[in-house]
C-alpha positions as CSV (number, residue, x, y, z in Angstrom):
1,M,103.1,52.7,10.5
2,I,100.4,54.1,7.8
3,N,102.9,55.6,5.2
4,N,105.0,52.8,5.3
5,R,102.6,50.5,3.4
6,K,99.9,50.6,0.5
7,L,96.3,51.0,1.4
8,R,93.9,47.9,1.5
9,M,90.7,48.3,-0.5
10,G,87.6,46.3,-0.6
11,M,85.2,46.4,-3.2
12,I,81.7,46.1,-3.3
13,G,79.8,45.6,-7.2
14,G,82.2,45.7,-10.3
15,G,82.2,41.6,-11.0
16,E,81.9,39.5,-14.0
17,G,80.2,41.9,-16.7
18,A,80.3,44.9,-14.9
19,F,82.1,48.0,-16.7
20,I,82.8,50.8,-14.0
21,G,84.6,48.1,-11.6
22,A,87.2,48.1,-13.5
23,V,87.6,51.8,-14.3
24,H,87.7,51.8,-10.4
25,R,90.4,49.1,-10.0
26,M,92.3,50.9,-12.8
27,A,92.0,54.3,-11.1
28,A,93.1,52.9,-7.7
29,N,96.0,50.9,-8.8
30,L,97.9,54.0,-10.9
31,D,99.4,55.4,-8.6
32,G,100.7,52.2,-6.4
33,Q,99.4,53.4,-3.3
34,I,96.1,51.3,-3.3
35,E,96.2,47.5,-2.9
36,L,92.6,45.1,-3.9
37,V,92.5,42.6,-0.6
38,C,89.0,41.8,-0.6
39,G,85.0,42.0,-2.0
40,A,81.9,41.5,-2.4
41,F,81.1,41.7,-6.4
42,S,78.1,40.9,-7.1
43,S,74.3,40.3,-5.7
44,S,75.0,36.6,-7.0
45,A,77.4,34.8,-4.6
46,E,78.3,32.2,-6.9
47,K,79.1,35.5,-9.2
48,S,81.6,37.4,-6.3
49,I,83.5,34.5,-5.5
50,N,84.2,33.9,-9.0
51,S,85.0,37.6,-9.8
52,G,87.4,37.7,-6.2
53,K,89.1,34.3,-7.7
54,S,89.8,35.8,-11.7
55,L,91.4,38.9,-9.5
56,F,93.7,36.7,-7.5
57,L,92.0,37.4,-3.9
58,A,92.6,35.2,-1.4
59,E,89.7,32.8,-1.3
60,D,88.6,33.8,2.5
61,R,88.7,37.4,1.2
62,C,86.4,36.9,-1.8
63,Y,83.1,37.3,0.0
64,P,79.3,36.2,-1.0
65,D,78.1,39.4,0.0
66,F,78.8,42.6,1.3
67,K,77.0,42.2,4.8
68,T,79.4,39.2,5.2
69,M,82.3,40.9,4.2
70,F,81.9,44.0,6.9
71,E,81.4,41.6,9.1
72,Q,84.3,39.6,8.7
73,E,86.6,42.3,7.8
74,A,85.8,44.0,11.2
75,Q,86.8,41.1,13.1
76,L,90.4,41.1,11.4
77,P,93.4,42.4,13.0
78,V,94.1,46.7,12.4
79,G,96.7,45.4,10.5
80,E,95.5,43.4,8.0
81,R,91.7,44.3,7.6
82,M,90.8,46.7,4.6
83,D,91.2,50.2,5.4
84,F,88.5,51.6,3.1
85,V,85.6,50.4,0.8
86,S,84.8,51.6,-3.0
87,I,81.0,50.9,-3.6
88,V,80.6,50.7,-7.7
89,T,77.2,49.3,-8.0
90,P,73.7,50.8,-9.4
91,N,72.5,53.4,-7.6
92,F,69.7,51.3,-5.4
93,M,73.0,49.5,-3.8
94,H,74.3,52.7,-2.6
95,Y,73.2,53.4,0.3
96,E,72.6,50.3,2.6
97,P,76.7,49.2,1.9
98,A,77.9,52.9,2.7
99,K,75.8,52.8,5.8
100,L,77.2,49.9,7.2
101,A,80.5,50.3,5.8
102,L,80.2,54.2,8.0
103,E,78.9,51.9,10.8
104,A,81.7,49.8,11.1
105,G,84.4,52.2,10.8
106,F,85.2,52.3,7.4
107,P,85.9,55.2,4.9
108,V,83.7,55.1,1.5
109,I,84.4,56.2,-2.0
110,I,81.4,55.7,-4.4
111,D,80.1,56.2,-7.7
112,K,77.5,59.0,-8.1
113,P,74.9,60.1,-7.8
114,L,75.2,59.4,-3.9
115,T,72.1,57.2,-3.3
116,F,68.5,56.2,-4.7
117,S,67.4,58.9,-2.9
118,L,67.6,61.8,-1.2
119,E,66.3,60.9,2.2
120,E,68.9,58.1,1.8
121,A,71.4,60.5,1.0
122,K,71.0,62.9,4.0
123,E,71.0,59.8,6.3
124,L,74.2,59.1,4.6
125,Q,75.5,62.5,5.7
126,S,74.6,62.2,9.2
127,L,76.7,59.3,9.6
128,V,79.5,61.0,8.3
129,E,79.1,64.2,10.1
130,K,78.7,61.6,13.0
131,T,81.9,59.6,12.6
132,Q,84.1,62.1,10.6
133,L,85.3,58.9,8.2
134,P,86.4,60.2,4.9
135,F,83.8,60.0,2.1
136,A,84.3,60.4,-1.7
137,L,82.1,61.0,-4.4
138,T,83.9,60.0,-8.0
139,H,82.5,63.0,-9.8
140,V,85.1,62.1,-12.2
141,Y,85.3,64.9,-14.8
142,T,86.3,67.6,-11.9
143,G,89.4,65.5,-11.8
144,Y,91.1,66.5,-15.0
145,P,94.0,69.3,-14.6
146,M,92.8,71.8,-16.8
147,V,89.2,71.6,-15.4
148,K,91.3,72.4,-11.9
149,Q,93.0,75.1,-13.7
150,A,89.6,76.6,-15.0
151,R,88.2,76.7,-11.2
152,Y,91.5,78.3,-10.1
153,M,91.1,81.4,-13.0
154,V,87.4,82.0,-12.0
155,E,88.6,81.7,-8.1
156,Q,91.2,84.0,-8.5
157,G,88.6,86.4,-10.8
158,L,91.1,86.3,-13.6
159,I,88.0,86.4,-16.2
160,G,86.3,88.8,-13.7
161,K,82.7,88.5,-12.2
162,V,80.7,85.5,-13.5
163,T,78.4,86.2,-15.8
164,K,76.9,83.0,-17.5
165,I,77.6,79.3,-17.4
166,N,76.7,76.9,-19.9
167,V,77.0,73.1,-19.6
168,E,76.5,70.2,-22.2
169,Y,76.5,66.4,-21.7
170,P,75.5,64.5,-24.9
171,Q,75.4,60.8,-25.5
172,G,73.6,58.5,-28.0
173,W,74.3,55.6,-26.8
174,L,70.5,55.0,-25.8
175,T,69.1,56.2,-29.3
176,Q,67.7,52.6,-29.4
177,K,65.8,50.7,-27.0
178,L,68.4,48.6,-25.5
179,E,67.3,47.9,-22.3
180,D,65.2,45.4,-24.2
181,S,68.3,43.4,-25.2
182,D,70.9,41.8,-22.8
183,Q,72.7,45.1,-22.6
184,K,72.9,45.3,-18.5
185,Q,74.2,48.8,-18.2
186,A,71.1,49.9,-20.4
187,A,68.5,47.8,-17.9
188,W,69.1,49.3,-14.9
189,R,69.7,52.6,-16.1
190,T,66.4,53.0,-17.3
191,D,64.7,51.4,-14.4
192,P,63.2,53.8,-11.8
193,A,63.1,51.2,-9.3
194,R,67.1,50.3,-9.8
195,S,67.8,53.9,-11.0
196,G,65.3,56.6,-9.0
197,K,64.0,59.4,-10.4
198,S,65.4,60.3,-13.3
199,G,67.2,58.6,-16.0
200,C,69.3,61.0,-17.9
201,Y,69.6,63.8,-15.8
202,G,70.2,61.3,-12.4
203,D,72.9,59.7,-14.5
204,I,74.7,62.6,-16.6
205,G,72.6,65.5,-15.7
206,T,74.4,65.0,-12.3
207,H,77.5,65.2,-14.0
208,A,77.0,68.3,-15.9
209,A,75.6,70.2,-12.9
210,N,78.7,69.3,-10.9
211,M,81.1,70.2,-13.4
212,A,79.0,73.8,-13.8
213,E,79.6,74.3,-9.9
214,Y,83.3,73.3,-9.4
215,V,84.4,75.4,-12.1
216,S,82.3,78.3,-11.1
217,G,82.6,78.2,-7.6
218,L,79.1,78.9,-7.6
219,N,76.1,76.3,-6.6
220,V,72.7,76.4,-8.5
221,T,70.0,77.8,-6.6
222,K,66.9,77.7,-8.8
223,V,66.3,75.5,-12.1
224,L,63.5,75.6,-14.8
225,A,63.7,71.6,-16.5
226,Q,61.9,69.9,-19.3
227,L,62.9,65.9,-18.8
228,N,61.9,64.6,-22.4
229,T,61.3,60.7,-22.7
230,V,62.0,60.2,-26.7
231,V,62.1,56.4,-26.7
232,A,58.7,54.8,-27.0
233,G,58.2,52.7,-24.2
234,R,61.2,53.8,-21.7
235,Q,60.0,54.5,-18.1
236,L,62.7,57.4,-17.5
237,D,63.8,60.4,-19.1
238,D,66.5,59.9,-21.7
239,D,66.6,63.9,-22.3
240,A,67.2,66.9,-20.4
241,N,67.1,70.6,-20.8
242,V,67.7,72.9,-17.8
243,L,67.6,76.9,-17.4
244,L,70.0,77.0,-14.1
245,E,70.2,80.4,-11.7
246,F,73.1,79.9,-9.7
247,E,74.1,81.8,-6.3
248,G,74.3,85.8,-7.3
249,G,71.5,85.3,-9.7
250,V,73.8,84.2,-12.6
251,A,72.2,82.7,-15.2
252,G,73.1,79.4,-16.9
253,V,71.8,76.3,-19.2
254,L,72.5,72.2,-18.9
255,S,71.8,70.4,-21.3
256,A,72.2,66.2,-21.0
257,S,71.2,63.6,-23.5
258,Q,71.3,59.8,-23.9
259,I,69.3,60.2,-27.5
260,S,72.0,62.5,-29.4
261,A,72.7,59.7,-32.1
262,G,76.6,60.4,-32.9
263,E,77.5,61.5,-29.4
264,E,79.7,60.2,-27.6
265,N,80.7,61.3,-23.8
266,T,81.3,64.9,-24.8
267,I,81.2,66.9,-21.8
268,K,81.8,70.6,-21.8
269,V,81.5,73.4,-19.9
270,R,81.4,77.1,-20.5
271,V,82.0,79.8,-17.5
272,Y,82.0,83.5,-18.8
273,G,82.9,86.5,-17.1
274,E,83.3,90.2,-17.5
275,K,86.9,89.9,-18.5
276,G,86.5,86.6,-20.6
277,G,85.8,83.2,-20.9
278,L,86.7,79.7,-20.4
279,E,85.7,76.5,-22.3
280,W,86.8,72.9,-21.9
281,S,85.4,69.9,-23.4
282,Q,86.7,66.2,-22.9
283,A,86.9,65.9,-26.5
284,D,90.1,67.5,-26.1
285,V,91.1,67.3,-22.3
286,N,94.5,68.6,-22.5
287,T,93.4,71.9,-23.6
288,L,91.5,74.9,-21.7
289,K,90.4,77.8,-24.4
290,V,90.7,81.1,-22.5
291,K,89.0,83.9,-24.4
292,W,89.4,87.3,-23.5
293,H,87.1,90.3,-24.2
294,G,89.0,92.8,-26.6
295,A,92.4,90.6,-26.8
296,P,93.5,87.1,-28.5
297,D,92.1,84.0,-27.5
298,Q,94.9,81.7,-25.4
299,I,95.6,78.3,-25.3
300,Y,96.2,76.5,-22.2
301,R,97.3,73.0,-21.8
302,T,98.3,70.5,-19.6
303,G,102.0,69.5,-18.6
304,A,104.4,69.0,-15.5
305,E,106.6,71.4,-17.4
306,N,103.8,74.2,-17.8
307,A,104.8,76.5,-15.2
308,Y,102.1,78.9,-15.9
309,L,99.6,76.4,-14.5
310,S,98.1,76.8,-11.1
311,E,99.2,74.8,-8.2
312,T,96.3,72.7,-8.0
313,A,96.6,72.2,-11.7
314,L,100.2,70.7,-11.4
315,A,99.6,68.7,-8.3
316,N,97.4,67.1,-10.8
317,T,98.7,66.8,-13.8
318,R,101.0,63.5,-14.7
319,T,103.2,63.7,-17.7
320,P,105.1,66.2,-20.0
321,A,103.3,68.4,-21.8
322,G,102.1,66.2,-25.6
323,H,101.6,63.2,-23.5
324,P,97.8,62.7,-23.4
325,E,96.2,62.5,-19.9
326,G,92.7,61.0,-19.7
327,Y,89.6,59.6,-18.4
328,L,91.7,56.7,-16.4
329,E,94.4,59.6,-15.0
330,A,91.3,62.3,-14.1
331,F,89.7,59.1,-12.1
332,A,93.1,58.0,-10.6
333,N,93.0,61.9,-9.5
334,I,90.2,61.2,-7.3
335,Y,91.8,58.0,-5.6
336,R,95.3,59.3,-5.1
337,N,93.8,62.7,-3.6
338,F,91.1,60.6,-1.1
339,T,94.7,58.5,-0.3
340,V,96.5,61.5,0.8
341,S,93.1,63.0,2.6
342,L,92.8,58.9,4.1
343,R,96.6,58.5,5.3
344,S,96.1,61.8,7.2
345,Y,92.9,60.6,8.7
346,L,94.6,57.5,9.7
347,A,97.6,59.3,11.3
348,G,95.3,61.8,13.3
349,E,96.5,64.3,11.3
350,A,94.1,67.1,9.7
351,M,93.0,66.3,6.0
352,D,93.7,69.6,3.6
353,L,91.5,69.2,0.5
354,S,93.0,72.6,-1.3
355,I,95.4,71.3,-3.7
356,L,94.9,67.7,-3.5
357,D,90.9,67.6,-3.7
358,Y,88.0,65.3,-4.3
359,P,84.0,65.6,-4.1
360,T,82.3,65.0,-1.1
361,I,79.5,63.7,0.8
362,E,78.6,67.3,0.7
363,E,78.4,67.4,-3.3
364,G,76.5,64.4,-3.5
365,V,73.7,65.2,-1.0
366,Y,73.6,68.6,-3.3
367,G,73.5,66.4,-6.4
368,M,70.4,64.2,-5.1
369,A,68.9,67.9,-3.9
370,L,69.1,68.8,-8.0
371,I,67.7,65.9,-9.3
372,E,64.3,66.3,-7.1
373,A,64.5,69.8,-8.2
374,V,64.7,69.2,-11.6
375,V,62.0,66.7,-11.4
376,A,59.6,68.5,-9.3
377,S,60.2,71.6,-12.3
378,S,59.5,69.2,-15.2
379,E,56.6,67.5,-13.7
380,Q,54.9,71.2,-13.0
381,G,54.9,72.3,-16.3
382,N,58.1,73.6,-16.3
383,Q,58.3,75.9,-13.6
384,W,60.5,77.3,-11.5
385,V,62.2,75.2,-8.5
386,E,64.0,76.4,-5.6
387,V,66.7,74.0,-4.4
388,A,66.7,75.0,-1.1
389,Q,63.3,73.5,-0.4
390,F,64.8,69.9,-0.3
391,I,68.0,70.8,1.5
392,K,66.4,71.7,4.6
């Protein structure tokens, strides 16, 4: 029975010295629905095994590499093997483990961007469509309750027809050339052989674009981009400025930067309609500002007892008003919602993503197409580029 036990998770990446692996493990553990049972945590067999031991996993399930992990897990009885795998490696190591997982029959939850290249993303999409396995992408910021409330208000037409979308994601951590030091996160993110075609836009611009699309319910159709490399000697862009055109001709602006000195992870989205506008920022995750044309502004707050919130926002709220819910809870919402979907799949039931939603393979592929379009626009001297040509 799938409903009388925790779901068993395997992990690829996230070993000693990695930041995001620990975040994934905390998020997966928050609701008590998941247990980590195995992993291949590093490209170094020794580090991988030592990382598994430090997490108190059984020694025979601390694998030296992910190929061995899939082979041996698939041979275990159904009641013992992992139920799904979490992939938290750098971009260039997303595709192969995800492909092997799907081919071995294991559902996948994976960091963004989806893959190293659009071609890899499309191949994974074909595999997901063929296997029908649950597949989630950790665009974490869509997991916040008040972001879901904003999406609901746009869907219901409460602010009227959408007329303008602004989204920004400034960071300052790469103001200096950290990749020349021992800073592991900077080293791979600024390396085109490991990160891909784009640095700043590929890393955080994809989050910003996904946020704008999620809240507005509209896909970006055209981009006019300027990618900048501000720090001398850096191989990839560390600053991105993009004009956006969404479905229906709605105009938008995206700004992403990793050289905005003094900034942290201050993602902010503003969606304007004919009746009013919505504003949400990670600087105050529990607040949604609602700005009405010709009427006073309103402040919506997260809180399990706030009955004025939508069903979706409440379903993704964990605490009473005044108890802050942050990044880990938003991350955990993606894991929890994926878990609900996975239990339905394993029980042979239909998966309903209407309330307990999470980003899927489709958002991943579209995000990769946007990277292609943004890079092409910048390389062509800041010309408008259609996204559709990369989706075909």
